[in-house]
C-alpha positions in Angstrom: -45.9 37.2 36.1 -46.4 33.6 35.5 -50.0 32.5 35.3 -51.0 29.8 37.5 -54.4 28.0 38.4 -53.4 28.1 42.3 -52.7 31.2 43.3 -52.7 31.4 46.7 -56.2 32.6 47.2 -57.7 30.1 44.3 -59.8 27.0 45.4 -57.6 23.9 44.7 -61.0 21.5 44.6 -64.3 23.4 44.2 -67.0 20.3 43.2 -70.5 21.1 44.0 -72.1 20.3 47.5 -72.7 16.4 47.3 -70.9 15.6 44.4 -68.8 12.2 44.1 -66.2 11.9 41.9 -65.8 8.2 41.3 -62.0 8.5 41.1 -62.2 10.9 38.2 -61.9 14.6 37.4 -63.2 13.9 33.8 -67.0 14.1 33.2 -67.4 16.0 36.8 -69.7 19.2 36.9 -66.6 21.6 38.9 -67.3 24.9 39.2 -64.9 27.6 37.9 -61.4 27.5 39.5 -60.9 30.9 39.0 -64.3 32.0 39.7 -63.5 33.3 42.9 -61.0 35.7 41.8 -63.4 37.0 39.2 -66.2 37.7 40.9 -63.4 39.4 43.8 -61.9 41.3 41.2 -58.7 39.6 42.0 -58.4 38.3 38.3 -56.0 41.1 36.7 -57.0 41.6 33.0 -54.7 43.1 30.8 -55.7 46.6 31.3 -55.3 46.3 35.4 -52.3 46.4 34.8 -50.2 49.2 35.4 -46.1 49.0 35.7 -44.0 51.7 37.1 -43.9 54.8 34.9 -46.9 53.5 32.5 -48.1 56.5 30.1 -51.7 56.5 29.0 -52.5 56.6 25.3 -55.4 57.6 23.5 -56.7 57.0 19.4 -57.5 59.3 17.3 -59.9 58.0 14.6 -61.0 59.2 11.2 -64.6 60.7 10.8 -64.5 59.6 7.4 -64.7 56.3 5.7 -62.6 56.9 2.8 -60.0 59.8 1.5 -57.2 61.3 3.1 -55.9 63.3 6.5 -54.9 66.8 5.4 -54.5 68.4 8.8 -53.7 67.3 12.7 -53.2 70.4 15.2 -50.2 68.8 16.8 -49.6 71.9 18.3 -52.4 72.3 19.9 -52.4 68.7 21.5 -48.7 68.8 22.6 -49.5 71.6 24.3 -52.3 70.5 26.7 -50.8 69.7 30.1 -49.7 66.0 30.8 -49.2 65.3 26.8 -45.8 63.7 26.6 -46.2 63.0 22.3 -48.3 62.2 19.4 -47.8 59.5 17.5 -48.6 59.9 13.8 -48.0 59.7 10.3 -44.1 60.7 10.0 -43.5 60.8 13.7 -43.6 56.9 14.8 -40.9 54.0 15.0 -40.1 53.0 11.9 -41.4 49.2 11.1 -39.5 46.0 9.9 -42.3 44.7 8.0 -44.8 46.7 5.9 -47.9 46.4 7.8 -50.1 45.6 4.5 -47.5 42.4 3.6 -49.8 39.0 3.9 -48.0 36.0 5.1 -50.9 33.6 5.1 -54.3 33.2 5.9 -54.4 34.7 9.5 -52.0 37.6 8.6 -54.8 40.7 8.2 -53.7 44.0 6.7 -53.1 47.1 9.6 -53.0 50.7 9.5 -50.4 51.2 11.8 -49.5 55.1 11.1 -47.9 54.7 7.9 -49.7 57.4 5.6 -52.1 59.6 5.4 -55.0 57.7 3.9 -58.1 56.5 5.4 -59.9 53.6 4.1 -62.6 53.0 6.7 -64.4 55.3 9.7 -62.6 54.5 12.9 -59.4 53.8 11.5 -56.8 54.9 14.2 -54.8 58.5 12.5 -53.1 59.4 15.4 -52.0 58.5 19.0 -51.7 61.0 22.1 -49.7 59.7 24.9 -49.9 61.1 28.5 -49.6 61.1 31.8 -53.2 60.3 32.6 -55.8 58.9 30.7 -57.5 62.1 30.8 -54.9 64.3 29.2 -54.7 61.7 26.8 -58.2 61.8 25.5 -58.1 65.6 25.5 -54.9 66.0 23.4 -56.8 63.2 20.7 -59.9 65.5 20.7 -57.3 68.9 20.1 -55.6 67.4 17.3 -59.1 68.3 15.3 -58.3 66.5 12.2 -59.1 67.7 8.6 -59.8 65.7 5.5 -60.1 65.0 2.0 -63.5 63.0 1.9 -64.2 60.8 -1.1 -67.5 58.9 -1.3 -67.3 55.2 0.3 -68.9 52.4 -1.0 -71.1 50.9 1.8 -73.9 48.4 1.7 -74.0 44.7 -0.8 -75.4 47.1 -4.1 -72.4 49.3 -4.1 -69.9 47.4 -5.5 -69.1 45.3 -8.3 -69.6 41.6 -7.7 -66.6 39.1 -8.2 -65.7 35.7 -7.5 -63.2 35.5 -4.5 -59.9 33.4 -4.4 -61.3 31.7 -1.3 -63.3 31.6 1.4 -63.0 31.4 5.2 -59.6 30.1 5.6 -58.7 28.6 1.9 -62.0 27.4 1.2 -63.1 27.3 -2.3 -65.5 29.7 -3.2 -67.5 27.3 -5.6 -68.6 23.6 -5.0 -71.1 21.6 -6.2 -72.4 17.5 -7.3 -74.5 16.5 -9.4 -76.6 18.5 -12.1 -78.7 21.3 -9.7 -80.8 22.6 -12.8 -81.8 19.4 -13.7 -82.5 18.6 -10.3 -84.8 21.6 -10.3 -86.8 20.7 -13.3 -87.2 17.1 -12.3 -88.7 18.5 -8.6 -92.6 18.5 -8.2 -91.9 21.0 -5.5 -89.3 24.0 -5.8 -88.8 27.1 -3.5 -86.9 30.1 -4.7 -86.3 32.7 -1.7 -83.5 35.3 -0.7 -82.4 35.6 2.6 -80.7 38.7 4.4 -77.8 39.2 7.4 -76.3 42.2 8.6 -72.9 43.6 9.5 -72.5 42.6 13.2 -69.1 44.2 15.5 -67.7 42.4 18.1 -68.6 43.7 21.8 -66.6 41.6 24.1 -66.8 43.0 27.6 -62.9 43.6 27.9 -61.5 45.9 25.0 -58.5 44.9 22.7 -56.6 46.6 25.6 -52.6 46.6 25.6 -50.3 47.7 27.8 -46.7 47.2 26.7 -43.1 48.1 27.7 -39.7 47.5 26.1 -35.9 47.0 27.3 -33.8 47.0 24.7 -35.1 44.6 21.8 -37.5 42.9 24.6 -41.2 43.2 24.7 -43.2 43.0 27.7 -47.0 42.9 26.7 -50.3 42.6 28.8 -52.6 41.6 26.2 -55.5 39.5 25.5 -55.1 37.3 23.2 -56.7 34.1 21.8 -53.3 32.6 20.3 -49.7 33.6 22.2 -47.3 32.1 19.4 -49.4 34.1 17.0 -49.3 37.2 18.4 -45.9 36.7 19.3 -45.2 36.0 15.6 -47.2 38.6 14.0 -45.2 41.2 16.6 -41.8 40.1 16.1 -42.3 40.7 11.9 -43.4 43.8 12.4 -40.6 44.6 14.9 -38.2 42.9 13.3 -37.4 40.7 16.5 -37.4 37.3 17.5 -40.7 36.2 18.9 -38.6 34.4 22.2 -38.0 38.4 22.6 -41.8 39.2 23.0 -43.2 37.8 26.5 -47.0 38.5 26.4 -49.2 37.8 29.8 -52.9 36.7 29.1 -54.4 34.7 31.6 -57.8 36.3 31.5 -60.1 37.5 28.9 -62.9 39.3 29.0 -64.3 37.5 25.6 -63.2 37.3 22.3 -65.1 35.3 20.3 -62.6 35.4 17.2 -61.3 39.1 17.1 -58.5 38.5 19.4 -57.0 35.7 17.2 -54.7 38.0 15.8 -53.1 41.2 16.9 -55.8 43.8 16.2 -54.1 47.1 15.0 -54.5 49.8 18.4 -52.8 46.7 20.2 -49.3 47.0 17.9 -49.5 51.0 18.0 -49.5 50.5 22.3 -46.2 48.8 20.9 -45.1 51.4 18.9 -46.2 54.3 21.5 -44.3 52.7 24.3 -41.6 52.6 22.1 -41.3 56.4 20.8 -41.8 57.2 24.5 -39.3 54.9 25.8 -41.8 54.4 28.7 -44.4 51.7 29.4 -47.6 52.4 27.4 -51.6 51.7 28.2 -53.7 52.0 25.3 -57.7 50.4 25.7 -60.0 51.6 22.9 -63.2 53.3 23.7 -66.3 51.1 22.7 -66.9 53.0 19.9 -63.3 52.8 18.7 -64.2 48.9 18.3 -66.5 49.1 15.2 -63.8 49.5 12.5 -60.1 48.1 13.5 -61.4 44.6 15.2 -62.9 42.7 12.5 -66.9 42.0 12.6 -69.1 39.4 10.7 -69.9 40.4 7.3 -73.0 41.1 5.8 -74.9 38.5 3.2 -77.6 38.4 0.6 -78.1 34.6 0.4 -80.4 32.8 -2.2 -81.4 29.3 -2.0 -83.3 27.1 -4.9 -84.6 23.8 -3.2 -86.2 21.1 -5.0 -87.8 18.1 -4.2 -90.1 14.8 -5.2 -93.7 13.9 -4.0 -92.0 12.0 -1.4 -90.5 15.1 0.0 -86.9 14.0 -0.4 -84.2 16.8 -2.2 -83.8 16.5 -5.8 -81.4 19.7 -5.8 -80.0 22.0 -3.7 -78.4 25.3 -4.6 -76.9 28.2 -2.0 -75.3 31.4 -3.9 -74.1 33.9 -1.2 -73.1 37.7 -2.2 -70.8 38.7 0.7 -68.2 41.6 1.5 -64.4 42.2 2.4 -62.8 45.4 3.0 -61.2 47.9 0.0 -58.1 46.8 0.7 -57.8 43.1 2.5 -59.6 39.6 2.2 -61.9 38.3 4.5 -64.8 36.6 3.1 -67.7 34.5 5.2 -68.0 31.0 4.0 -71.9 31.1 4.9 -72.2 28.1 2.7 -70.6 26.0 5.3 -73.6 24.1 6.9 -75.2 23.6 3.5 -72.2 21.4 2.7 -72.2 19.4 5.6 -75.8 18.7 6.7 -78.8 17.4 3.8 -78.5 14.8 1.3 -79.2 16.1 -1.8 -78.2 14.3 -5.4 -77.9 18.1 -7.1 -75.7 20.9 -4.7 -74.6 23.3 -5.7 -72.8 26.4 -3.7 -71.8 29.8 -4.7 -69.7 32.6 -3.2 -68.9 36.3 -4.8 -68.2 39.4 -3.2 -68.0 42.7 -3.2 -65.5 45.3 -1.7 -66.4 48.0 0.9 -65.0 50.7 2.5 -65.6 49.4 5.8 -62.6 47.7 8.3 -61.9 44.0 7.2 -64.1 41.5 8.5 -62.9 38.7 10.5 -64.1 35.9 12.1 -66.7 36.0 14.6 -68.4 32.9 16.7 -69.3 30.6 14.4 -68.2 32.4 11.1 -69.9 31.0 7.9 -72.3 28.8 9.5 -74.1 31.0 11.8 -75.2 33.0 8.7 -75.6 30.2 6.3 -77.8 28.5 8.7 -80.3 31.2 8.7 -81.0 31.0 5.3 -81.0 27.1 5.1 -83.0 26.6 8.2 -85.2 29.2 6.8 -85.9 27.5 3.6 -86.3 23.8 4.7 -89.0 26.1 6.6 -90.5 26.7 3.5 -90.3 24.0 1.9 -91.6 21.9 4.5 -95.0 24.1 4.5 -95.0 23.9 0.6 -95.4 20.1 1.1 -97.4 20.3 4.6 -94.9 18.2 6.1 -93.7 18.4 10.1 -90.3 20.4 9.6 -88.9 17.9 11.9 -89.7 15.0 9.6 -88.6 16.9 6.5 -85.1 17.2 8.3 -85.4 13.6 8.9 -86.3 12.2 5.7 -83.8 14.2 3.9 -80.4 14.7 6.9 -77.1 13.3 5.5 -75.7 10.0 6.7 -72.6 10.5 4.9 -70.8 14.5 4.2 -72.6 15.6 0.9 -69.8 16.8 -1.1 -67.1 14.6 0.3 -68.8 11.4 0.9 -67.0 10.7 4.5 -69.1 9.1 7.1 -69.7 10.9 10.5 -71.9 10.7 13.7 -75.1 10.9 11.8 -76.4 8.8 14.2 -75.8 11.5 17.3 -78.1 14.2 15.2 -80.8 11.6 15.1 -80.6 11.6 18.7 -80.6 15.0 19.2 -83.7 15.5 17.1 -85.4 12.9 19.1 -84.1 14.5 22.9 -84.7 18.1 22.1 -88.1 17.3 20.7 -89.3 15.5 23.0 -88.0 18.0 26.1 -89.7 20.5 23.8 -93.2 18.5 23.7 -93.0 19.2 19.6 -95.7 16.5 18.6 -99.0 17.6 18.0 -97.8 21.0 16.6 -100.3 22.8 14.2 -98.4 23.0 10.7 -100.5 25.8 9.7 -99.0 29.1 10.8 -101.2 31.6 13.1 -103.5 28.7 14.8 -102.2 29.0 18.6 -102.7 32.3 21.1 -101.9 32.1 24.9 -104.5 33.4 27.8 -103.4 37.1 27.1 -104.1 36.6 23.4 -100.4 37.0 22.1 -99.8 34.7 19.0 -97.8 31.9 20.2 -95.5 29.9 16.9 -93.0 27.0 17.4 -89.9 26.7 15.1 -86.8 24.3 14.7 -83.3 24.6 13.6 -80.3 22.0 12.9 -77.0 23.2 14.4 -73.7 21.9 12.9 -70.2 23.0 13.4 -66.9 21.1 12.7 -64.8 19.6 15.2 -61.3 21.1 14.5 -58.3 20.7 16.3 -54.9 22.8 15.7 -51.5 21.8 16.8 -50.7 22.1 20.6 -48.0 21.2 23.0 -47.7 20.9 26.6 -45.2 20.1 29.4 -46.2 17.7 32.2 -44.4 16.7 35.7 -45.3 14.8 38.6 -43.1 14.9 41.7 -42.0 12.7 44.3 -44.4 14.1 47.1 -47.4 13.0 45.0 -48.0 16.4 43.6 -47.7 17.2 39.7 -47.4 20.7 37.2 -48.8 20.9 34.1 -48.0 23.7 31.9 -48.8 25.1 28.6 -49.4 28.4 26.9 -53.3 28.0 26.8 -56.2 30.8 26.9 -59.4 30.9 28.9 -62.0 33.5 27.3 -64.6 32.6 29.3 -65.1 29.2 28.0 -63.8 27.8 31.5 -60.1 26.4 30.4 -58.6 27.1 33.8 -61.0 24.8 34.7 -61.5 21.5 32.0 -58.1 21.4 31.2 -57.6 21.0 34.6 -59.3 18.4 35.2 -57.7 16.4 31.9 -54.2 17.3 33.7 -55.3 16.0 36.9 -56.5 12.8 35.2 -53.8 12.3 33.1 -51.1 12.3 36.1 -53.5 10.1 38.3 -53.7 12.6 40.8 -56.6 15.1 42.9 -57.2 18.5 41.5 -55.6 19.5 45.3 -52.2 18.0 44.0 -52.5 20.1 40.8 -50.3 22.9 39.9 -51.9 24.1 36.6 -50.1 27.0 34.8 -51.4 28.7 31.0 -51.9 31.8 29.7 -48.1 33.0 29.3 -46.2 32.9 26.3 -43.1 31.5 27.6 -45.4 28.2 28.1 -45.5 25.5 25.4 -47.3 26.6 22.1 -50.9 25.5 22.8 -52.2 26.7 19.6 -55.3 29.2 19.2 -58.2 29.4 21.1 -60.8 29.7 18.3 -62.9 27.6 16.0 -64.3 25.4 18.9 -61.5 23.4 19.0 -59.3 24.3 22.2 -59.9 22.1 24.5 -59.3 19.2 21.2 -55.9 20.9 21.0 -54.5 22.4 24.5 -56.5 19.0 26.2 -55.2 16.4 24.1 -51.3 18.0 24.4 -52.2 17.7 28.1 -53.2 14.3 27.7 -49.9 13.6 25.5 -47.5 15.0 28.1 -49.5 13.5 31.4 -49.1 9.8 29.5 -45.5 10.6 28.5 -45.2 11.0 32.3 -46.9 7.4 33.0 -45.5 6.1 30.6 -41.8 6.8 32.2 -42.7 6.1 35.6 -44.6 2.5 34.6 -41.2 2.0 33.0 -39.4 2.2 36.6 -42.0 0.3 38.4 -42.6 -2.5 36.2 -38.8 -3.1 35.6 -37.8 -2.7 39.5 -38.0 -6.5 41.3 -39.3 -4.8 44.4 -42.2 -2.9 42.5 -45.5 -4.9 43.2 -45.9 -3.9 39.4 -42.8 -5.7 38.7 -43.8 -7.5 35.1 -46.8 -6.1 34.7 -45.8 -3.4 31.6 -47.2 -0.2 30.2 -50.2 -1.4 28.9 -51.2 -3.2 31.7 -50.8 -0.2 34.2 -53.4 2.0 35.4 -53.0 5.7 37.0 -55.5 7.5 39.3 -55.6 8.8 43.2 -51.6 9.0 43.4 -51.1 5.5 42.5 -50.5 3.1 39.7 -52.1 -0.4 39.4 -52.5 -3.4 37.4 -55.1 -3.0 35.1 -55.8 -7.0 35.3 -55.6 -6.8 39.0 -56.8 -3.3 41.0 -55.3 -4.7 44.2 -51.5 -4.5 43.1 -50.2 -1.1 43.4 -48.1 1.0 44.6 -48.0 4.9 45.0 -46.2 7.7 43.1 -44.3 8.5 45.8 -42.7 5.1 46.6 -42.1 4.2 43.1 -40.0 7.7 42.8 -38.2 7.5 46.3 -37.1 3.8 45.3 -36.0 4.6 41.9 -34.1 8.2 43.6 -36.2 10.0 41.7 -37.5 13.6 42.7 -39.6 14.2 39.8 -40.4 12.7 36.4 -41.0 15.6 33.2 -43.2 14.6 30.3 -43.9 16.3 26.8 -46.7 16.3 24.1 -48.2 17.4 21.5 -51.5 17.4 19.8 -52.7 17.9 16.2 -54.7 16.4 12.9 -54.2 12.8 12.1 -54.0 13.0 8.8 -55.4 9.5 8.2 -58.1 9.7 10.1 -58.9 13.7 8.5 -59.0 11.8 5.2 -61.2 8.8 5.7 -64.0 10.8 8.2 -65.7 14.3 8.3 -65.9 15.5 11.8 -68.9 17.7 13.2 -70.4 18.7 16.3 -74.3 18.4 15.9 -77.6 19.5 17.4 -81.3 20.5 17.3 -83.1 23.4 18.7 -86.6 24.6 19.4 -87.7 27.9 19.5 -91.0 29.1 21.3 -91.9 32.7 20.6 -95.3 35.4 21.4 -95.9 38.4 19.6 -98.2 40.9 20.2 -100.8 40.9 17.4 -101.3 44.5 17.6 -98.0 45.9 17.5 -95.4 43.2 16.4 -93.3 43.0 19.2 -91.5 39.6 19.5 -90.4 37.7 22.7 -89.0 34.4 22.6 -90.6 32.7 25.3 -88.6 29.3 25.2 -85.6 27.9 23.7 -84.5 24.0 23.7 -81.3 22.6 22.7 -79.8 19.0 22.2 -76.5 19.0 21.3 -74.0 16.1 21.1 -70.2 17.1 21.3 -68.4 14.2 22.1 -67.0 13.1 25.7 -67.6 16.1 28.1 -65.0 16.8 30.0 -67.2 19.3 32.1 -71.1 19.3 31.6 -71.3 22.5 33.9 -69.1 24.5 31.6 -70.6 22.7 28.6 -74.0 23.7 29.1 -72.7 27.3 29.9 -71.4 27.1 26.4 -74.4 26.1 25.0 -77.0 28.6 26.7 -74.4 31.0 25.6 -74.4 30.3 21.6 -78.3 29.8 21.9 -78.4 33.7 23.5 -76.1 35.0 20.5 -78.5 33.3 18.1 -81.2 34.8 19.9 -79.4 38.0 19.7 -78.7 37.5 15.8 -82.3 36.6 15.2 -83.9 39.7 17.1 -81.5 42.4 18.0 -78.2 42.9 16.3 -77.3 45.0 13.1 -74.4 47.6 12.5 -76.1 50.4 10.8 -74.1 53.0 8.7 -74.9 56.2 7.3 -74.8 55.4 3.4 -73.3 58.8 2.5 -70.8 59.0 4.8 -69.8 55.4 6.2 -69.6 56.5 9.2 -71.3 54.2 12.1 -74.6 55.2 13.3 -74.9 52.9 16.1 -71.1 52.4 17.4 -72.2 51.6 21.1 -74.1 49.5 23.4 -77.1 51.8 23.7 -77.5 51.4 19.9 -76.3 48.5 18.9 -78.8 45.9 20.3 -77.9 42.9 22.2 -80.2 40.8 24.6 -80.4 42.1 28.2 -81.3 39.6 31.1 -84.9 40.2 30.2 -85.0 39.1 26.6 -83.7 35.6 27.5 -86.3 33.2 28.3 -86.3 29.9 29.8 -83.5 27.7 28.3 -82.7 24.1 28.7 -79.6 22.4 27.0 -79.4 18.7 26.6 -76.3 17.0 26.5 -76.3 14.0 24.4 -74.4 11.2 24.8 -71.5 10.4 22.3 -68.6 8.1 21.9 -66.2 9.2 19.0 -63.4 7.1 19.0 -62.0 8.9 15.7 -62.1 12.3 16.1 -59.0 13.3 18.5 -57.3 11.4 21.6 -59.8 12.6 23.5 -63.2 11.9 21.9 -64.0 16.0 22.5 -65.7 17.9 20.2 -65.7 21.8 20.5 -69.3 23.5 22.1 -68.6 27.3 22.4 -70.2 27.9 18.5 -72.6 25.0 17.8 -75.5 26.8 20.0 -76.2 29.8 17.6 -76.3 27.6 14.4 -79.4 26.2 15.1 -81.1 28.7 17.3 -81.2 31.8 14.7 -83.4 30.0 12.2 -85.2 28.0 15.1 -86.5 31.7 16.3 -86.8 32.7 12.7 -89.4 30.0 11.7 -91.2 30.2 15.3 -91.8 34.2 14.4 -93.7 32.6 11.0 -95.2 30.3 12.5 -96.7 32.6 15.0 -97.3 35.2 12.6 -97.8 33.8 9.1 -95.1 36.7 8.2 -91.8 35.0 6.4 -89.3 37.5 7.5 -86.2 37.0 5.7 -83.9 39.9 6.7 -82.0 40.2 9.9 -82.8 41.0 12.5 -86.6 40.3 12.7 -87.7 43.6 13.9 -91.7 44.2 14.8 -91.7 47.0 11.3 -91.1 44.2 9.5 -94.1 42.1 11.0 -96.5 45.2 10.4 -95.2 46.5 6.9 
């Protein structure tokens, strides 16, 4: 199956009633092109596929966090009706590459049944393959593993701290500018405070499923992935085949949030199981089995020291972070990133340290680094503003950076000032009392307000696209892009239609398959810039060729206009200096005897621009909370966010992404925390009943303001990512609002009623 944006039952265009297109798709609030398929159950996610002869697989996972597996009752499992095989160490396909080998920052060590060691709870230790899911599940239970358990290291205080070689993806663990100690000594006001954020686990609606089948050395795979080509390369290395011999279909993802950027161990195990039995195999981890091998947000303990002069200007800012990785691999939460980009201080220092724990390896999780770091930074700024007797917004306006603090590179700081203004005005910030515990509502609940600054880098990766326009006036654009709910099926199609100068109803748009041009990774809020930039370039290549035909043809009204003087819209080329002169794509191609024109395009970072400018999206979030003065129960009653993220392709989708980020920020502030038994290292809440995330009743009245921003430097479309920035200001805004309501400063997330009452 090749994924396409326009199957027979998908509407070609779905503008809201009464909308005016103004001759352009970009900028219009189109509803999701894939929406009808999803709400009617016709969109096929990976686990919905069942090739003929498919077997079902179930994981048997470790119930200890450290030690060895000493026994499996394989005979009992194999005797169960319907069980076909038990894949286990010593009885699994041979891999071409050690799964512990590291090839780069996006290669993580995988547990693929190569030995009897257990490195974390919920590590896969066997796979049972059967004719039915029920038989596989029962077979996995019958394995009844026994262990030689060792004492696990759980929690930030259980290991010896060290300086990691890097944080995030190759970033330095420490950065500084100026003399922090001297700046603190010279300050008229100083604060020092420590903040903690817990481990948080990915809980996308769709698990990390895989449906795998082999034909000789060719692997076919239905698998949710945020990076088709990267997944191909990783699997190719493990199985010793060419990436071209791996075909991955991933047209729809039920959420990714960073956890599906690289293949997870259970997905590779599905491929191994299919190879072992010579039949297609479907493996879908249970919800609890996602806690461990799929990555998570690492815990942090952050200490900030701030100093200011009498005018409220920062004299020093010191940010120390303690985080954790697994015992066997490296990913260290880069929580200092927000501090390195937002506020101006003559002395600034950021240092990361880490400990090793007996857990699965942390991984990218929505707004990695910025989400955790901004909690501490925005809370510390609020504490300092109170010490100074300044309004928190005025304190931020007095200290926000005009250039990136550590590099001196300019960025769009004026957009941040506008976000502050628009957000505060919409929220009604003016007149807010500075002192806490001053306001109650009609029901007697304490009311507090707080704010936080939002930031996220404007990233772009390498991507490619293919475009075509035909003599009948229709066009096609193809690339291996990914939609994990953010709306790529729609926004990228809008870019494609405008690039070719045709309507959405004349466009066939294909994505979500590895046999299409590599569109890079859908991560880091960089997918629209990357995939959209590649589409823009491919379409421009088509229009260039088409314009050459017309402007060099004496029979064309465009003869002599030159490519620079031609625009494409509504299926026509027209002279830029005289829109009345032009002709249709159909006429140009028919006169030239051409059935179609094909174009190629690619996108990537501009080294010169990257060297000269710092590139970020910005925003400001304002929160109101209500707290029961007797019980300490907290309810967020209002959230207002104002965000500037360059050119907006589809305001409806952008607003949805801002809402999603702000809701996650609410979850971070008040709900999410992975609980582990410190004695055994086992999870205590590896399910959605006890791992708390917001439900509809927890989500308040919300407003997301789209602040206009023209950024001609960031990329060829002028777009910035919107998927992650909403978290970064929201957590701090809510934490500050809780303090403002109660007078209690909670520095450990999530904020729960016991911390207010205790």
